[in-house]
C-alpha positions as CSV (number, residue, x, y, z in Angstrom):
1,M,-3.7,-2.4,-25.1
2,T,-7.1,-3.1,-23.7
3,Y,-6.3,-3.5,-19.9
4,G,-8.2,-6.4,-19.6
5,V,-6.4,-5.9,-15.5
6,F,-9.1,-3.9,-14.8
7,E,-12.2,-5.6,-16.0
8,P,-13.7,-7.1,-12.7
9,L,-13.6,-11.0,-11.6
10,L,-17.3,-11.6,-9.9
11,E,-16.3,-15.3,-9.2
12,E,-15.3,-16.3,-5.5
13,R,-12.8,-19.6,-6.1
14,S,-10.7,-22.0,-4.1
15,Y,-8.8,-24.5,-5.6
16,D,-5.1,-26.1,-6.0
17,V,-2.8,-24.3,-8.9
18,T,-2.3,-27.0,-11.7
19,E,-0.1,-25.2,-13.5
20,I,3.3,-23.8,-12.4
21,D,6.1,-22.9,-14.8
22,G,9.4,-23.9,-12.8
23,T,9.4,-24.9,-9.4
24,V,8.3,-23.3,-6.5
25,P,11.5,-23.9,-3.4
26,L,10.2,-26.6,-0.9
27,D,11.2,-24.0,2.0
28,L,8.5,-21.3,0.7
29,R,6.3,-22.0,3.4
30,G,3.3,-19.8,4.2
31,A,0.4,-17.6,3.0
32,L,0.5,-14.4,0.3
33,Y,-2.2,-12.4,1.3
34,R,-3.3,-9.4,-1.7
35,N,-6.0,-6.5,-1.3
36,G,-7.2,-4.5,-3.9
37,P,-10.5,-3.8,-5.9
38,G,-12.2,-6.4,-7.1
39,K,-14.8,-4.7,-9.4
40,W,-14.8,-1.0,-10.1
41,Q,-18.8,-0.8,-10.7
42,V,-21.8,-0.7,-9.2
43,G,-24.8,-2.6,-11.4
44,T,-23.8,-1.6,-14.4
45,T,-22.4,2.1,-13.4
46,L,-18.2,1.5,-14.0
47,L,-16.4,3.7,-11.5
48,D,-14.0,5.9,-13.6
49,C,-11.8,6.0,-9.9
50,L,-8.9,3.7,-8.9
51,F,-9.5,3.9,-5.2
52,D,-13.5,3.1,-5.2
53,G,-13.4,-0.5,-6.2
54,D,-15.2,-3.0,-3.6
55,G,-12.6,-4.8,-1.8
56,M,-11.0,-8.3,-2.4
57,V,-8.8,-10.4,-0.5
58,S,-6.8,-13.1,-2.8
59,R,-4.6,-15.8,-1.1
60,F,-1.8,-18.1,-2.5
61,A,-0.8,-20.3,0.0
62,F,2.9,-22.6,-0.6
63,D,3.7,-25.7,1.4
64,Q,6.2,-28.4,0.0
65,G,6.1,-27.2,-3.9
66,R,2.7,-27.0,-3.9
67,V,0.4,-23.9,-4.4
68,S,-3.5,-23.1,-4.0
69,F,-5.6,-19.9,-4.4
70,R,-8.4,-18.8,-2.7
71,N,-10.3,-15.2,-3.1
72,R,-13.6,-13.8,-1.1
73,Y,-15.1,-10.5,-1.3
74,L,-15.2,-7.8,2.0
75,D,-18.4,-8.6,3.3
76,T,-18.9,-4.5,4.1
77,P,-22.3,-2.9,4.3
78,Q,-21.2,-0.9,1.1
79,Y,-20.5,-4.7,-0.9
80,R,-24.0,-5.8,0.6
81,A,-25.7,-2.7,-0.4
82,K,-25.2,-2.9,-4.0
83,R,-26.2,0.5,-4.5
84,R,-26.4,2.1,-7.4
85,W,-24.7,5.2,-7.1
86,R,-22.6,5.7,-3.9
87,A,-19.4,8.1,-2.5
88,G,-16.0,7.0,-2.8
89,V,-12.6,8.5,-2.5
90,G,-13.1,9.8,-5.9
91,T,-16.9,9.4,-6.8
92,S,-19.5,12.0,-5.7
93,A,-23.2,10.6,-4.7
94,G,-23.9,14.4,-5.7
95,F,-24.2,15.9,-2.3
96,P,-21.6,16.0,0.8
97,M,-21.1,12.4,2.5
98,P,-18.4,10.6,3.9
99,P,-16.9,7.6,1.2
100,A,-18.0,4.5,1.8
101,N,-15.5,2.1,3.6
102,T,-14.4,-0.3,0.8
103,A,-11.5,-2.2,2.4
104,N,-9.9,-2.7,-0.5
105,T,-5.9,-1.2,-0.1
106,S,-3.7,-3.5,2.5
107,L,-3.9,-6.0,5.0
108,S,-1.6,-6.1,8.0
109,F,-2.0,-9.5,10.3
110,H,-0.6,-8.8,14.0
111,S,-1.6,-10.0,17.8
112,G,-3.8,-12.8,15.0
113,D,-5.8,-10.7,14.0
114,L,-6.1,-10.5,10.4
115,L,-7.2,-6.6,8.9
116,A,-8.2,-5.4,5.2
117,L,-7.8,-0.9,5.7
118,W,-8.6,1.4,4.1
119,E,-7.8,5.0,5.2
120,G,-11.0,6.3,5.8
121,G,-12.6,4.2,8.4
122,R,-11.5,1.2,11.2
123,P,-10.2,-1.6,9.5
124,T,-12.1,-4.6,8.8
125,R,-11.3,-8.2,10.7
126,V,-11.4,-10.8,8.1
127,D,-10.6,-14.9,9.1
128,P,-7.3,-15.8,7.6
129,D,-7.8,-19.7,7.1
130,T,-11.7,-18.8,5.4
131,L,-11.3,-15.7,4.3
132,D,-15.3,-14.7,5.6
133,T,-15.2,-11.4,7.1
134,Y,-16.1,-10.7,10.7
135,G,-17.2,-6.8,10.5
136,L,-14.9,-3.7,11.5
137,H,-12.6,-3.6,14.1
138,G,-11.9,-0.8,17.2
139,F,-9.7,-2.5,19.2
140,E,-11.8,-2.9,21.8
141,G,-13.0,0.4,21.8
142,G,-9.3,2.1,21.9
143,L,-10.1,3.7,18.5
144,K,-12.7,6.3,19.2
145,G,-14.8,9.3,17.0
146,L,-14.1,9.0,13.2
147,G,-12.1,5.3,14.1
148,M,-9.7,6.7,10.9
149,W,-6.8,3.8,10.3
150,S,-4.1,4.1,8.0
151,A,-3.6,1.6,5.5
152,H,-0.3,1.6,6.2
153,P,0.9,0.6,9.7
154,R,4.1,0.0,10.4
155,F,6.3,-2.8,12.5
156,D,9.3,-2.8,15.1
157,P,10.4,-5.8,14.9
158,A,12.3,-4.8,18.5
159,T,9.7,-4.3,20.4
160,G,6.7,-6.2,18.6
161,E,4.6,-3.1,18.4
162,M,2.3,-1.9,15.7
163,F,2.4,1.8,14.8
164,N,-0.6,3.7,13.1
165,F,-2.0,6.8,12.0
166,G,-5.8,8.5,11.5
167,L,-6.8,11.8,10.2
168,R,-8.2,14.5,12.3
169,F,-10.5,17.1,11.4
170,A,-11.9,18.6,14.1
171,P,-12.4,20.7,16.4
172,T,-9.3,21.1,14.8
173,P,-7.1,19.8,11.6
174,G,-4.6,17.3,13.0
175,V,-3.8,13.3,13.1
176,H,-3.8,10.7,15.9
177,C,-0.7,8.3,16.0
178,Y,-1.0,5.1,17.6
179,R,1.1,2.2,19.1
180,V,-0.5,-1.2,19.4
181,D,1.6,-3.9,21.8
182,R,1.9,-7.6,21.3
183,S,-1.4,-8.4,22.8
184,G,-3.3,-6.1,20.2
185,K,-3.5,-3.3,23.0
186,L,-4.1,0.1,21.1
187,T,-2.9,3.3,22.5
188,R,-2.7,7.2,21.4
189,A,0.9,7.9,21.6
190,A,0.1,11.7,19.7
191,S,-1.8,13.7,18.7
192,V,-0.6,16.5,16.4
193,R,-2.3,19.9,15.4
194,L,-1.8,21.1,11.6
195,K,-2.2,23.7,9.0
196,G,-4.7,22.5,6.7
197,I,-6.3,19.6,5.6
198,P,-3.2,17.7,4.4
199,W,-3.2,14.5,2.5
200,I,-1.3,11.3,4.3
201,H,-1.1,7.7,2.6
202,D,1.5,6.8,4.3
203,F,4.2,7.3,6.9
204,G,7.7,6.0,8.3
205,L,8.6,4.7,11.3
206,T,12.5,5.4,13.1
207,E,13.5,3.7,16.5
208,R,12.9,8.0,17.8
209,H,10.0,8.8,15.0
210,M,6.9,7.9,13.3
211,V,7.4,10.1,9.8
212,F,5.3,12.0,7.8
213,V,5.6,13.6,4.3
214,L,3.3,16.0,3.9
215,G,2.9,17.5,0.2
216,P,1.3,20.7,-0.6
217,A,-2.3,19.1,-1.3
218,T,-5.3,20.6,0.1
219,P,-9.1,20.1,-0.2
220,D,-11.5,22.6,-1.4
221,V,-13.6,22.6,1.6
222,G,-16.5,24.3,-0.3
223,R,-16.6,22.1,-3.4
224,I,-17.0,19.4,-0.8
225,L,-19.9,20.4,1.0
226,R,-20.9,21.2,-2.7
227,G,-21.1,17.3,-3.0
228,D,-17.1,16.8,-4.6
229,S,-15.6,14.3,-3.9
230,A,-12.6,14.3,-1.5
231,L,-9.8,13.4,-4.2
232,S,-11.8,15.9,-7.0
233,A,-11.3,18.3,-4.3
234,L,-7.8,17.7,-3.5
235,H,-5.9,20.1,-5.0
236,Y,-1.7,20.7,-5.7
237,R,-0.1,24.0,-4.8
238,P,3.2,23.8,-5.6
239,E,4.0,28.0,-4.2
240,N,3.9,26.2,-0.9
241,P,6.8,23.5,0.9
242,L,6.9,20.3,1.0
243,R,6.8,19.4,5.0
244,F,8.1,16.5,7.3
245,L,6.3,16.0,10.2
246,L,8.3,13.9,13.0
247,V,6.8,12.6,16.0
248,P,8.2,11.4,19.0
249,R,7.4,7.6,19.4
250,D,7.4,8.3,23.6
251,G,6.3,11.9,23.5
252,G,7.8,15.1,23.2
253,P,6.9,18.0,20.9
254,A,6.5,17.3,17.0
255,R,8.9,18.7,14.7
256,I,8.3,20.3,11.4
257,V,10.8,21.0,8.8
258,E,10.2,22.4,5.1
259,H,11.5,21.5,1.7
260,D,10.8,22.5,-1.9
261,A,7.2,21.4,-3.2
262,A,6.7,17.3,-3.9
263,M,4.4,15.0,-3.3
264,A,5.2,11.6,-2.0
265,T,2.8,8.2,-1.8
266,H,4.0,5.4,-0.8
267,I,7.8,5.2,1.9
268,T,9.7,2.5,1.5
269,N,11.3,2.7,5.2
270,A,12.8,5.5,7.5
271,Y,15.9,5.0,9.9
272,E,17.5,6.8,12.4
273,D,21.9,8.5,11.3
274,G,23.2,10.2,14.1
275,T,21.4,13.5,14.8
276,D,20.1,12.9,11.0
277,T,16.2,11.4,10.2
278,V,16.3,9.5,7.0
279,V,12.8,8.7,4.9
280,E,13.3,6.8,1.8
281,V,9.8,7.3,-0.7
282,V,8.3,7.6,-4.0
283,A,7.8,10.9,-4.9
284,Y,5.6,12.8,-7.7
285,P,7.2,16.4,-8.9
286,D,3.4,17.2,-9.8
287,F,0.6,15.4,-8.3
288,T,-2.2,16.7,-10.5
289,L,-1.1,13.7,-12.8
290,L,-1.0,11.8,-10.6
291,K,-4.8,12.4,-9.5
292,E,-5.5,12.2,-12.6
293,D,-4.4,8.5,-13.3
294,I,-6.0,7.7,-10.1
295,L,-10.0,9.1,-11.4
296,N,-9.5,7.8,-15.0
297,F,-7.7,5.2,-15.0
298,R,-9.2,2.9,-17.6
299,D,-8.4,6.2,-19.9
300,R,-4.5,7.2,-18.5
301,A,-3.5,3.7,-18.0
302,H,-1.1,4.0,-21.1
303,Q,0.7,7.0,-19.6
304,A,4.1,7.1,-18.6
305,R,4.5,7.9,-15.1
306,P,6.6,10.8,-13.5
307,N,7.8,9.5,-10.2
308,S,11.1,8.5,-8.7
309,L,12.5,6.9,-5.3
310,T,14.0,9.4,-3.3
311,R,15.9,9.6,-0.3
312,Y,15.6,12.7,2.1
313,R,17.5,13.2,5.0
314,I,16.6,15.9,7.2
315,T,19.7,17.1,9.4
316,P,19.3,19.2,12.2
317,S,19.2,22.5,9.5
318,R,18.3,21.2,6.2
319,V,16.7,19.0,4.1
320,V,18.7,17.0,1.5
321,E,17.3,15.6,-1.5
322,E,19.0,12.2,-3.8
323,R,17.0,10.7,-5.9
324,L,17.6,6.9,-6.2
325,S,16.6,5.5,-9.6
326,E,15.2,7.2,-12.9
327,H,12.5,4.4,-13.2
328,A,9.3,5.1,-12.8
329,C,8.1,2.9,-10.0
330,E,5.8,2.5,-7.4
331,L,4.6,0.3,-4.5
332,P,7.9,0.1,-3.1
333,Q,9.4,-2.9,-0.5
334,F,12.1,-4.0,1.7
335,D,13.0,-7.1,4.6
336,Q,10.7,-5.9,7.2
337,R,12.7,-6.9,9.3
338,A,14.8,-3.8,8.8
339,S,12.4,-1.6,9.5
340,T,13.6,1.0,11.7
341,R,16.9,0.6,10.8
342,R,18.9,1.5,7.5
343,H,18.0,-1.3,4.8
344,R,20.3,-1.8,1.5
345,Y,18.2,-2.9,-0.8
346,S,14.4,-1.6,-2.0
347,Y,12.0,-3.9,-4.3
348,L,9.8,-2.2,-6.7
349,S,7.0,-2.4,-9.2
350,G,8.0,-0.8,-11.8
351,S,8.5,0.7,-15.7
352,H,11.0,-1.9,-17.8
353,A,9.0,0.2,-20.9
354,A,8.8,4.2,-21.5
355,S,5.0,3.4,-20.8
356,G,1.9,1.7,-19.9
357,L,1.1,-0.2,-16.6
358,F,4.2,-1.1,-14.5
359,D,5.9,-4.4,-16.1
360,A,8.3,-5.6,-14.2
361,V,10.2,-5.7,-10.4
362,L,12.8,-3.3,-9.8
363,K,15.7,-3.8,-7.2
364,V,17.9,-1.0,-5.9
365,D,21.1,-2.0,-4.1
366,H,22.0,1.2,-2.3
367,D,25.3,0.9,-0.9
368,T,26.4,0.2,-5.1
369,E,23.6,2.7,-6.3
370,E,22.9,-0.1,-9.1
371,V,19.5,-0.6,-10.1
372,T,18.0,-4.2,-11.8
373,S,15.3,-4.8,-13.5
374,R,13.1,-7.9,-14.6
375,P,10.7,-7.8,-17.0
376,L,7.3,-10.3,-16.4
377,G,4.5,-9.1,-17.8
378,D,1.6,-6.9,-18.6
379,C,1.2,-5.7,-15.4
380,V,3.3,-6.3,-12.3
381,G,2.6,-5.7,-8.7
382,E,4.0,-5.1,-5.6
383,P,7.0,-7.8,-4.9
384,V,6.7,-8.5,-1.1
385,F,9.7,-10.3,0.2
386,V,10.2,-12.7,2.0
387,P,13.6,-14.1,3.9
388,R,14.6,-17.9,3.3
389,A,14.7,-17.9,7.1
390,P,14.7,-15.8,10.1
391,D,18.3,-15.6,10.4
392,S,19.2,-15.1,6.7
393,A,20.9,-12.3,5.1
394,E,18.7,-9.3,3.9
395,D,18.4,-10.2,0.2
396,D,18.6,-13.8,0.9
397,G,14.9,-15.1,0.0
398,W,12.1,-14.8,-2.6
399,L,10.2,-12.1,-4.1
400,L,6.3,-12.3,-4.7
401,S,4.6,-11.2,-6.8
402,V,0.9,-10.8,-9.0
403,V,1.9,-10.9,-12.8
404,Y,-1.3,-9.7,-15.5
405,Q,-0.9,-11.4,-19.0
406,E,-2.7,-9.6,-21.3
407,A,-3.0,-12.0,-24.3
408,G,-4.1,-15.0,-22.1
409,H,-6.7,-12.7,-19.8
410,R,-5.0,-14.2,-16.8
411,S,-2.8,-13.5,-13.6
412,G,-0.4,-15.6,-12.3
413,L,2.0,-15.6,-8.9
414,A,6.3,-15.2,-10.2
415,V,8.5,-16.4,-7.3
416,L,11.6,-14.6,-8.2
417,D,15.0,-15.1,-5.9
418,A,15.8,-11.5,-4.4
419,R,19.1,-12.2,-4.8
420,D,19.4,-11.9,-8.5
421,L,15.5,-11.3,-9.4
422,G,16.3,-14.8,-11.9
423,L,12.9,-16.4,-12.1
424,L,12.0,-19.3,-10.3
425,A,8.1,-20.0,-10.9
426,T,5.4,-18.9,-12.0
427,A,2.1,-20.2,-10.8
428,W,-0.9,-19.8,-13.6
429,L,-4.1,-19.3,-12.5
430,P,-7.0,-20.2,-15.2
431,H,-8.3,-16.0,-14.7
432,H,-7.0,-13.1,-13.5
433,I,-6.9,-10.8,-10.7
434,P,-7.9,-7.5,-10.9
435,F,-5.6,-4.9,-10.6
436,G,-4.9,-4.4,-7.0
437,F,-2.9,-2.5,-4.6
438,H,-0.6,-4.3,-1.8
439,G,-0.4,-7.6,0.2
440,L,2.0,-9.5,3.3
441,F,3.3,-12.5,3.4
442,T,3.0,-14.8,6.5
443,G,4.7,-17.8,7.7
444,R,0.9,-19.5,9.0
445,L,0.1,-21.7,6.9
446,P,-4.1,-21.4,6.6
447,R,-6.4,-24.1,8.0
448,T,-8.4,-24.8,5.2
């Protein structure tokens, strides 16, 4: 397999989708926004790191069974410069310099602002109608210093607040924790000092805590100062523990609990259960293989993924670990209305085949412990859950996932019934969408 899903899409397009297999539900109304690299190259130079491609936002809009598509590149300084060489998360410039903000990882929609996110700097504000780029967004000066803003904000449906974090490097290593109210005003909820500089990509939110899962991977600062990329200089140290950092949302001392070494990438959800704090993550027993996958993604796309969906229960005295699925998986999602509370269902991009790119949508029922798999294509993206109605049951809705078909070198948007993973429709595009990361659905219909 040639993995054409990693080829660039250089054209920006806008059109109504005319090839639809099946029937798009009439009551599916709104827009799915997706973010990811549109191309992993600068001029004719190919980039080897999965995280370093120029950000491109894609949008599928749904109205009365009709589907439209639009994509635009994020007009960042890096995209405009089109330099032959540049620093990235995993791309060295040959001398120490901060990675370019490619705005290529995920999206958030809060208080009317659509933001394209990248964890090493400020978010990029995007017009939700035209997908034009407005520029960096600093929350009216509230985001200070380097302005580091994680690509994975969390939302409390009860309060309407958005929470997020950013790494702090000086004067001491640590993490800044932020909360943003319904109107978009940002305040710092906490600032926690940490031992060493951890790699933190995601966090969980409960009714009382921000929950961080800190794996034992630390950067070699000397290598970075000599010009190595941040990811290349990151070393996994299994002799050190996995640490859980619990930061109270409303003030008070943070708590750190240690457990056996592992690495976590994405968190599904977190919640309180009496005196326990529970967090569900995609866990890797060895970060070294994952790092190689990211730094050499074209050569290693055929490899099996040694990871699992794992639940950690943090009690007052110890951590209890429970493996929830034997399937390799990534990009976990759930019904966002259950954020901060126990959820019953998790949805993931996962492996039905023994190796290669994720080719199926997985559904995990935490009450029955049943895992259901639905193969959909040669590459299957993150499944975003959309409730059928605001008050519908947790599993009553649809899953939206971008799928890639190698034979036709094209992508489509699959619409599944979340209750049984039945395929209702696939809206096929006449071209492909390069491998992407994260997205969101909003009931707001675009005006153009």
